C-alpha positions as CSV (number, residue, x, y, z in Angstrom):
1,M,23.4,-6.5,24.0
2,T,20.8,-9.2,23.4
3,N,21.4,-13.0,23.2
4,L,21.0,-12.8,19.3
5,Q,23.6,-10.2,19.1
6,Q,26.0,-12.0,21.5
7,K,25.6,-15.3,19.5
8,D,26.3,-13.4,16.2
9,R,29.4,-11.8,17.4
10,Q,30.7,-15.1,18.8
11,Y,29.9,-17.3,15.7
12,I,29.7,-15.1,12.5
13,A,32.7,-13.8,11.0
14,S,33.2,-9.9,11.7
15,T,32.5,-8.7,8.0
16,Y,29.6,-6.6,8.8
17,A,29.0,-3.6,11.0
18,R,25.5,-4.4,11.7
19,F,22.9,-2.0,13.3
20,P,21.5,-3.0,16.5
21,V,18.2,-4.0,14.9
22,E,16.8,-7.6,14.9
23,I,14.5,-8.0,12.2
24,A,11.9,-10.7,12.9
25,T,9.1,-10.6,10.3
26,G,7.5,-8.3,7.9
27,K,5.3,-8.0,4.9
28,G,5.6,-5.8,1.7
29,S,7.7,-2.8,2.4
30,E,7.1,-2.9,6.3
31,V,9.2,-5.0,8.6
32,Y,9.2,-5.5,12.4
33,D,11.7,-6.2,15.0
34,T,11.8,-8.4,17.7
35,N,10.3,-5.9,19.9
36,G,7.3,-5.3,17.5
37,K,8.6,-1.9,16.2
38,R,7.7,-1.1,12.5
39,Y,10.2,-0.2,10.0
40,I,9.7,1.0,6.4
41,D,12.2,-0.9,4.2
42,M,13.8,1.6,1.9
43,G,16.8,-0.8,0.9
44,S,14.9,-4.0,0.1
45,G,18.0,-6.1,1.1
46,I,20.4,-3.8,-1.1
47,G,17.9,-4.1,-4.3
48,V,17.0,-7.9,-3.7
49,T,13.3,-8.2,-2.5
50,S,11.9,-6.7,-5.7
51,F,8.3,-7.1,-4.6
52,G,9.0,-6.7,-1.0
53,I,8.9,-9.1,2.1
54,A,6.9,-12.2,1.9
55,D,5.2,-11.3,-1.4
56,D,2.3,-13.5,-1.8
57,A,2.8,-14.5,-5.6
58,W,6.6,-15.2,-4.9
59,V,5.8,-17.1,-1.7
60,A,3.3,-19.2,-3.7
61,A,5.7,-19.9,-6.6
62,V,8.6,-20.8,-4.4
63,S,6.4,-23.0,-2.1
64,A,5.0,-24.7,-5.0
65,Q,8.6,-25.7,-6.4
66,L,9.7,-26.6,-2.9
67,G,7.0,-29.4,-2.9
68,R,8.3,-30.7,-6.2
69,V,12.1,-30.8,-6.2
70,Q,14.4,-28.4,-4.4
71,H,17.5,-29.2,-6.2
72,M,18.8,-31.2,-9.2
73,S,22.3,-31.3,-10.8
74,N,22.8,-29.4,-14.1
75,L,23.2,-32.9,-15.7
76,Y,19.5,-32.8,-15.9
77,Y,16.7,-30.7,-17.1
78,T,14.4,-28.7,-14.8
79,E,11.5,-26.6,-16.0
80,P,11.9,-23.3,-14.0
81,C,15.5,-23.0,-15.0
82,A,14.4,-23.2,-18.9
83,N,11.3,-21.1,-18.2
84,L,13.4,-18.2,-16.7
85,A,16.0,-18.4,-19.6
86,E,13.4,-18.0,-21.9
87,M,11.8,-15.1,-20.3
88,L,15.1,-13.2,-20.0
89,C,16.0,-13.7,-23.6
90,E,12.4,-12.7,-24.8
91,K,12.7,-9.3,-22.7
92,T,16.2,-8.5,-23.7
93,G,16.8,-10.1,-27.1
94,M,19.8,-11.9,-25.9
95,S,20.3,-15.5,-27.0
96,K,21.5,-17.7,-24.0
97,V,21.9,-17.5,-20.3
98,F,24.3,-18.9,-17.7
99,F,22.8,-19.2,-14.2
100,S,24.9,-18.8,-11.1
101,N,24.3,-17.7,-7.4
102,S,25.2,-14.0,-7.2
103,G,26.3,-10.9,-8.9
104,A,29.9,-11.8,-8.5
105,E,29.7,-14.9,-10.1
106,A,27.6,-13.5,-12.9
107,N,30.4,-11.1,-13.5
108,E,33.2,-13.8,-13.3
109,C,31.3,-15.8,-16.2
110,A,30.9,-12.5,-18.1
111,I,34.7,-12.0,-17.7
112,K,35.4,-15.8,-18.8
113,V,33.2,-15.4,-21.7
114,A,34.9,-12.2,-22.8
115,R,38.4,-13.5,-22.4
116,K,37.7,-16.8,-24.3
117,Y,36.0,-15.0,-27.1
118,A,38.8,-12.7,-27.5
119,A,41.5,-15.4,-27.3
120,E,39.7,-17.2,-30.1
121,H,39.3,-14.3,-32.4
122,K,42.2,-12.1,-31.6
123,G,44.7,-14.2,-29.9
124,A,45.9,-15.3,-26.5
125,D,47.5,-12.0,-25.8
126,C,44.1,-10.1,-26.1
127,Y,42.8,-10.5,-22.5
128,T,42.7,-7.0,-20.9
129,I,39.2,-5.7,-19.6
130,V,38.6,-2.0,-19.2
131,T,36.4,-0.9,-16.3
132,L,35.5,2.4,-14.9
133,E,36.8,4.3,-12.0
134,N,34.5,4.2,-9.0
135,S,32.9,1.0,-10.2
136,F,32.0,-1.9,-8.3
137,H,31.9,-5.6,-9.7
138,G,32.0,-7.9,-6.8
139,R,34.2,-9.3,-4.1
140,T,36.0,-12.4,-5.5
141,L,39.5,-11.6,-6.4
142,T,38.8,-11.3,-9.9
143,T,35.8,-9.0,-9.6
144,L,37.8,-7.0,-7.1
145,A,40.4,-6.6,-9.9
146,A,37.6,-5.4,-12.0
147,T,36.3,-3.0,-9.4
148,G,37.7,0.4,-10.1
149,Q,38.3,1.5,-6.4
150,D,41.7,1.0,-4.8
151,H,40.1,0.9,-1.4
152,Y,38.8,-2.7,-2.1
153,H,42.2,-3.9,-3.5
154,E,44.6,-2.9,-0.5
155,L,44.4,-5.9,1.7
156,F,44.1,-8.6,-1.1
157,R,46.9,-8.2,-3.5
158,P,48.0,-9.6,-5.7
159,L,44.8,-9.4,-7.6
160,T,43.8,-11.0,-11.0
161,P,45.9,-9.3,-13.6
162,G,44.4,-8.0,-16.8
163,F,42.1,-5.1,-15.7
164,V,42.5,-1.4,-16.2
165,H,40.4,1.5,-15.1
166,V,39.7,4.7,-16.8
167,P,37.7,7.7,-15.6
168,A,33.8,7.5,-16.6
169,G,33.0,10.3,-19.1
170,D,36.5,10.5,-20.6
171,M,36.4,8.9,-24.1
172,D,40.0,10.2,-24.8
173,A,41.3,8.0,-22.0
174,L,39.5,5.0,-23.3
175,R,40.6,5.6,-26.9
176,A,44.1,6.1,-25.9
177,L,44.1,3.0,-23.8
178,C,42.7,0.8,-26.6
179,E,45.3,2.3,-28.8
180,S,48.2,1.0,-26.7
181,T,46.7,-2.2,-25.3
182,K,44.9,-5.3,-26.8
183,V,41.5,-5.0,-25.1
184,A,39.0,-8.0,-25.0
185,A,36.0,-6.0,-23.5
186,V,35.0,-2.9,-21.8
187,M,32.7,-3.6,-18.6
188,I,30.5,-0.8,-17.5
189,E,27.7,-0.1,-14.9
190,C,25.1,2.4,-16.3
191,I,24.7,3.7,-12.7
192,R,27.5,3.1,-10.5
193,G,25.5,2.1,-7.3
194,E,28.2,1.4,-4.8
195,G,30.3,4.3,-6.3
196,G,27.7,7.0,-5.2
197,V,24.5,6.2,-7.4
198,L,26.4,8.0,-10.4
199,P,24.4,7.6,-13.9
200,L,26.7,7.8,-17.0
201,E,26.2,10.7,-18.9
202,A,23.8,10.0,-22.0
203,E,26.5,11.6,-24.5
204,Y,29.4,9.4,-23.2
205,A,27.4,6.2,-23.0
206,K,26.4,6.7,-26.6
207,A,30.0,7.4,-27.7
208,L,31.3,4.4,-25.8
209,G,28.9,2.0,-27.6
210,E,29.8,3.3,-30.9
211,F,33.4,3.2,-30.0
212,V,33.4,-0.5,-29.0
213,R,31.4,-1.6,-32.0
214,E,33.7,0.2,-34.4
215,Q,36.6,-1.4,-32.6
216,D,35.1,-5.0,-32.4
217,I,35.5,-4.8,-28.5
218,L,32.9,-6.7,-26.5
219,L,30.8,-4.5,-24.2
220,I,29.7,-6.1,-20.9
221,V,27.0,-4.3,-18.9
222,D,26.8,-5.1,-15.2
223,E,23.2,-5.0,-14.2
224,V,23.6,-6.8,-10.8
225,Q,22.1,-3.7,-9.0
226,T,20.4,-1.8,-11.7
227,G,18.7,-4.6,-13.4
228,N,15.2,-6.1,-13.1
229,G,13.2,-3.1,-13.3
230,R,15.1,-1.1,-10.7
231,T,15.8,2.0,-12.9
232,G,12.4,2.2,-14.6
233,A,13.5,-0.1,-17.5
234,M,14.0,-3.7,-17.5
235,Y,17.7,-3.4,-17.5
236,A,19.4,0.2,-17.2
237,Y,21.3,-0.1,-20.6
238,M,18.0,0.2,-22.3
239,N,17.8,3.9,-20.9
240,F,21.1,4.6,-22.7
241,G,20.3,2.9,-26.0
242,L,23.2,0.5,-25.6
243,T,23.6,-2.9,-27.2
244,P,25.7,-5.1,-24.9
245,D,27.2,-8.4,-26.0
246,I,27.0,-9.7,-22.4
247,V,24.9,-8.6,-19.4
248,S,25.3,-9.8,-15.8
249,T,22.5,-9.5,-13.3
250,A,21.5,-10.9,-9.8
251,K,20.0,-9.2,-6.7
252,G,16.3,-8.3,-7.5
253,L,16.3,-11.2,-10.1
254,G,15.6,-13.8,-7.6
255,G,13.3,-11.7,-5.2
256,G,15.2,-12.8,-2.1
257,L,16.9,-16.2,-3.1
258,P,20.4,-16.3,-4.4
259,L,20.4,-16.2,-8.0
260,G,22.8,-14.7,-10.8
261,A,22.6,-14.6,-14.5
262,T,24.9,-13.9,-17.4
263,L,23.0,-13.1,-20.6
264,L,24.9,-13.7,-23.8
265,S,24.3,-12.1,-27.2
266,A,24.2,-14.0,-30.4
267,K,27.8,-12.9,-31.0
268,V,29.2,-14.8,-28.0
269,E,26.3,-17.4,-27.2
270,N,28.4,-20.3,-28.3
271,T,31.7,-19.1,-26.6
272,L,31.4,-21.6,-23.6
273,G,31.4,-25.5,-24.4
274,F,31.0,-28.5,-22.4
275,G,33.1,-28.2,-19.3
276,D,34.2,-24.5,-19.9
277,H,32.2,-23.2,-16.8
278,G,29.9,-24.6,-14.3
279,S,27.8,-23.9,-11.0
280,T,26.5,-26.6,-8.6
281,F,23.6,-24.3,-7.5
282,G,23.3,-22.1,-10.6
283,G,19.7,-22.5,-11.9
284,N,18.3,-24.0,-8.9
285,P,14.6,-24.9,-9.4
286,I,13.3,-23.0,-6.4
287,A,15.5,-19.9,-7.0
288,C,14.3,-19.8,-10.7
289,A,10.6,-20.2,-9.8
290,G,10.9,-17.4,-7.5
291,A,12.7,-15.5,-10.3
292,C,10.0,-16.4,-12.8
293,S,7.4,-15.0,-10.5
294,V,9.5,-11.7,-10.4
295,V,10.3,-11.5,-14.0
296,S,6.8,-12.2,-15.2
297,R,5.6,-9.1,-13.3
298,I,8.0,-6.5,-14.8
299,D,5.9,-5.2,-17.5
300,D,5.6,-1.8,-19.2
301,A,2.9,-0.6,-16.5
302,L,5.3,-1.7,-13.6
303,L,8.2,0.2,-15.2
304,A,6.1,3.2,-15.7
305,D,5.1,3.2,-12.0
306,V,8.7,2.8,-11.0
307,R,9.6,6.0,-13.0
308,R,6.5,7.8,-11.5
309,K,7.6,6.8,-8.1
310,G,11.0,7.9,-8.6
311,E,9.7,11.3,-9.6
312,L,7.5,11.5,-6.6
313,V,10.5,11.1,-4.5
314,R,12.4,13.8,-6.2
315,S,9.6,16.1,-6.1
316,M,9.5,15.7,-2.3
317,L,13.1,16.1,-1.8
318,Q,14.2,18.5,-4.5
319,G,15.3,21.9,-2.9
320,A,14.3,20.7,0.5
321,K,16.3,22.1,3.4
322,G,19.5,19.9,4.0
323,I,19.3,18.2,0.6
324,E,22.0,19.2,-1.8
325,S,21.3,16.8,-4.7
326,I,19.7,13.7,-5.9
327,S,21.1,11.3,-8.6
328,G,19.8,8.0,-10.0
329,M,17.0,6.8,-12.0
330,G,13.7,5.2,-11.1
331,L,13.8,3.8,-7.6
332,M,17.7,3.6,-7.4
333,L,18.4,7.1,-5.9
334,G,21.3,8.7,-4.1
335,I,20.6,11.7,-2.0
336,K,23.5,14.0,-1.2
337,T,22.8,15.4,2.2
338,E,24.3,18.3,4.2
339,K,24.7,16.1,7.2
340,P,26.9,13.0,6.9
341,A,24.9,10.2,5.1
342,G,25.5,7.6,7.9
343,E,24.1,10.2,10.5
344,V,21.1,10.6,8.4
345,V,20.5,6.8,8.1
346,R,20.9,6.4,11.9
347,A,18.5,9.0,12.6
348,C,15.9,7.5,10.2
349,M,16.3,4.2,11.6
350,A,15.5,5.5,15.0
351,R,12.2,6.9,13.5
352,G,11.4,3.6,11.7
353,V,12.7,4.0,8.3
354,L,15.6,1.8,7.0
355,A,17.8,3.4,4.4
356,L,21.3,2.8,2.9
357,T,24.4,4.6,2.0
358,A,26.7,4.8,-1.0
359,K,29.7,6.7,-0.7
360,D,28.8,10.0,0.7
361,K,25.0,9.7,-0.2
362,V,21.8,8.2,1.4
363,R,20.9,5.6,-1.0
364,L,17.3,4.4,-1.7
365,L,16.4,0.9,-3.2
366,P,12.8,0.4,-2.1
367,A,10.6,-2.5,-3.4
368,L,9.4,-1.8,-7.0
369,N,5.7,-2.0,-5.8
370,I,6.0,0.0,-2.6
371,P,2.7,1.7,-2.1
372,D,2.6,5.5,-2.6
373,D,1.3,6.3,1.0
374,I,4.2,4.2,2.6
375,L,6.8,5.7,0.3
376,A,5.6,9.2,1.0
377,E,5.8,8.5,4.7
378,A,9.3,7.1,4.5
379,V,10.4,10.2,2.4
380,S,8.8,12.6,4.8
381,V,10.9,11.1,7.5
382,I,14.0,11.5,5.5
383,K,13.1,15.0,4.6
384,E,12.6,15.9,8.3
385,V,15.7,14.4,9.5
386,C,17.7,16.4,6.9
387,A,16.1,19.6,7.8
388,Q,16.9,19.3,11.5
């Protein structure tokens, strides 16, 4: 064990089963450990470094803001925060944005907005939020309650009340629940990332969207992992023709700095008033400057390229030995392998490719701008490992 690993074990809470890899530097989709070994990064920090490591435009934007003002209380105006909110609203048609620090915080805000709106319009007893089984919405007590996986609940009960989970794809279960319970909102992931990279069926998504409109139930779409170009659309709900009332996002938005955002439609834009919510670091000028660099480059050409690269990966792996199936959209892909996913990931790591897992699948979340040759090199390694 190296000195770094010993120090980590001694002083850092034991919440991560780290691999014995010490990343020291990198550029784009290539990173290097302290021994100089090269790795192709197919996880991008779990979908965070949208344009790779040390991206020149992102570094320039962050560095320029760092030399101006690194932080200012939300009692005052800062330009990057306002510029980013404008960009997000223009790209989505939403009306207002609340900034926070993470996906869990973005979801907390979404939940608060939904409950306050429902209380004001339907009464204080209308607070239940419906989520899908096998979903994941964060690690705070409330977002754990929203998460539809019992595994995450076991050690932390009692959780925040008012959340009910229904099977994805089962409209009858959703309708029955809404008939027996006063429902404030339905909260979904269009692709359940941590649940196994599972896209919703198009017919179910359409029926769900129509149902909540008919019942005047708010629709919250969690775009923490799926958003900001990841699926080949600005946000994944756009692939399904949905019209959300509230959208939460984070991860790839900041490009590597902590940043969450909750986008509010015209219907709910004024639900939160002065003092109803807040965040000390939300809208931080440096994080927002980096995010402006990211969002400004997510255009139609980039999104088309993300879709093309996703098809490239599929074409290389579909039907290959040891590959059972591929799920996902764009550059958010889950590979069901004959070998255990963890075994595949470890073998790829030994050969210089960093991948992730999601349930029983190998998960790929490479940088949106990963070069074709590097992408093909990494996928070839995965293919060879699975075939052995």
